[in-house]
C-alpha positions in Angstrom: 151.8 14.0 -31.6 152.7 14.2 -35.4 156.1 12.6 -34.8 154.6 9.5 -33.4 152.3 9.3 -36.2 155.0 10.0 -38.9 156.9 6.9 -37.3 153.9 4.6 -37.1 152.5 5.3 -40.3 154.8 3.1 -42.8 154.3 0.2 -40.1 150.5 0.9 -40.0 150.1 0.8 -43.6 152.5 -2.5 -44.2 150.1 -3.9 -41.7 147.1 -3.1 -43.3 148.0 -3.8 -46.7 149.4 -7.4 -45.6 146.0 -8.0 -43.8 144.1 -6.7 -46.8 145.8 -9.1 -48.9 144.9 -12.0 -46.8 141.3 -10.8 -46.3 142.3 -10.7 -42.5 141.5 -7.2 -41.7 139.1 -8.1 -38.8 141.5 -10.3 -37.4 144.7 -8.2 -37.4 142.4 -5.3 -36.0 141.3 -7.3 -33.1 144.9 -8.6 -32.4 146.6 -4.9 -32.9 144.1 -3.9 -30.5 145.1 -6.4 -27.9 149.0 -5.7 -28.4 148.4 -2.0 -28.3 146.4 -2.4 -25.0 149.1 -4.7 -23.6 152.0 -2.4 -24.9 150.2 0.7 -22.9 150.1 -0.7 -19.8 152.3 0.8 -17.3 154.3 -2.0 -16.2 154.5 -3.3 -19.9 155.7 0.0 -21.0 158.7 0.0 -18.6 159.5 -3.7 -20.1 159.6 -2.6 -23.5 161.8 0.2 -23.1 164.2 -1.8 -20.7 167.6 -1.0 -22.1 168.8 -4.3 -20.7 166.5 -6.6 -22.5 167.2 -7.4 -26.2 164.6 -6.7 -28.7 163.7 -10.3 -29.2 163.3 -10.7 -25.6 161.0 -7.4 -25.4 158.9 -9.1 -28.3 158.7 -12.3 -26.3 157.5 -10.9 -23.3 154.8 -8.9 -25.0 153.7 -11.9 -27.0 153.9 -13.9 -23.6 151.3 -11.8 -22.1 149.2 -11.7 -24.9 149.0 -15.5 -25.2 147.1 -17.1 -27.7 145.4 -13.7 -28.7 147.9 -13.2 -31.3 148.8 -15.3 -34.5 152.2 -16.2 -35.7 151.8 -13.3 -38.6 151.0 -10.5 -35.7 154.0 -12.1 -33.5 156.4 -11.8 -36.7 155.2 -8.1 -36.9 155.8 -7.3 -33.4 159.5 -8.8 -33.5 160.1 -6.5 -36.4 158.8 -3.6 -34.4 161.2 -4.8 -31.8 164.1 -5.1 -33.9 163.6 -1.5 -35.1 163.2 -0.3 -31.7 159.5 0.7 -32.4 157.3 -1.5 -29.7 156.2 1.9 -28.2 154.6 2.9 -31.3 151.9 -0.1 -31.2 149.0 2.2 -29.7 149.8 4.7 -32.6 150.3 1.8 -35.1 146.8 0.2 -33.9 144.9 3.8 -34.1 146.3 4.1 -37.9 145.4 0.6 -38.7 141.5 1.1 -37.6 141.4 4.5 -39.3 142.6 2.8 -42.4 140.1 0.1 -41.9 137.1 2.3 -41.3 138.1 4.3 -44.3 138.0 0.9 -46.3 135.0 0.0 -44.9 133.3 3.3 -45.1 132.4 3.5 -41.6 132.9 5.8 -38.8 132.3 5.5 -35.0 130.6 8.0 -33.2 130.6 8.8 -29.8 127.2 10.6 -28.7 127.4 11.8 -24.9 124.2 13.3 -23.6 122.8 14.6 -20.3 120.2 11.5 -20.3 119.6 8.3 -21.9 118.9 8.6 -25.4 115.8 6.6 -26.6 116.7 3.9 -29.2 114.6 5.7 -31.9 116.6 9.0 -31.1 119.7 7.1 -31.3 118.9 5.6 -34.9 117.8 8.6 -36.3 120.7 10.5 -35.2 123.0 7.6 -36.8 120.9 7.9 -39.8 121.5 11.6 -40.2 125.1 11.6 -39.6 125.6 8.8 -41.9 124.0 10.8 -44.9 126.3 14.1 -43.4 129.7 11.9 -43.1 128.6 9.6 -46.0 129.7 6.7 -44.0 128.2 4.0 -42.1 128.0 5.2 -38.5 128.2 2.9 -35.3 126.9 4.8 -32.6 128.2 4.5 -29.0 126.0 6.2 -26.1 126.9 7.5 -22.8 125.6 10.4 -20.3 127.2 12.9 -18.5 125.0 14.7 -16.0 127.5 17.9 -16.4 126.0 18.6 -19.9 122.9 20.1 -18.3 120.9 19.0 -21.7 121.7 18.5 -25.3 124.5 16.1 -26.8 128.1 16.2 -27.4 128.9 14.2 -30.7 132.4 13.1 -31.5 133.3 11.4 -34.8 136.8 11.2 -35.6 138.1 14.7 -35.5 134.8 16.2 -35.7 132.9 17.4 -32.5 129.6 18.8 -32.5 128.7 20.6 -29.1 125.2 20.8 -29.0 125.1 20.6 -25.1 123.4 23.4 -23.1 126.9 23.6 -21.2 128.5 24.2 -24.6 126.3 26.8 -25.5 126.6 28.6 -22.2 130.4 28.6 -22.6 129.8 30.2 -26.0 127.4 32.6 -24.7 130.0 33.5 -21.6 132.8 34.0 -24.0 131.1 36.1 -26.3 129.9 38.4 -23.4 133.5 38.6 -22.0 135.0 39.4 -25.5 
């Protein structure tokens, strides 16, 4: 959804620069994650797009649900989004903010899906190799999927490395059918 990204980018950039200037990247990241999760909830999404509510009412309802998890600055940011009819962009804004933060900190979250649990030593070695390849500090999250049969599937942002047996079988079937 390039359009949503285009609309969200100036807000994410402004929030990022504000948080960076005040040395509050971690706090803003956490608070935007909360606000985005709440805004994405089915019931709240209906409230945020309800035309019978004013922008201030929509922002207040979102703030009320988030409670003390939001600072006054983030509440003001949400009020600005509401006045510009951009509350629905909160998940996209959070995603861009997280990307800006990761680029600034030279980190990347990597998801490793394997058929079986990875040993700590294998996970650490994989993080080390990926860190050198991506030139970033790697934070590895692992999960298992018994449908893979064997091997691993690695996702780091928009980079996907399919080293699974299932992926190799799919490529072989595709080559044979060509």
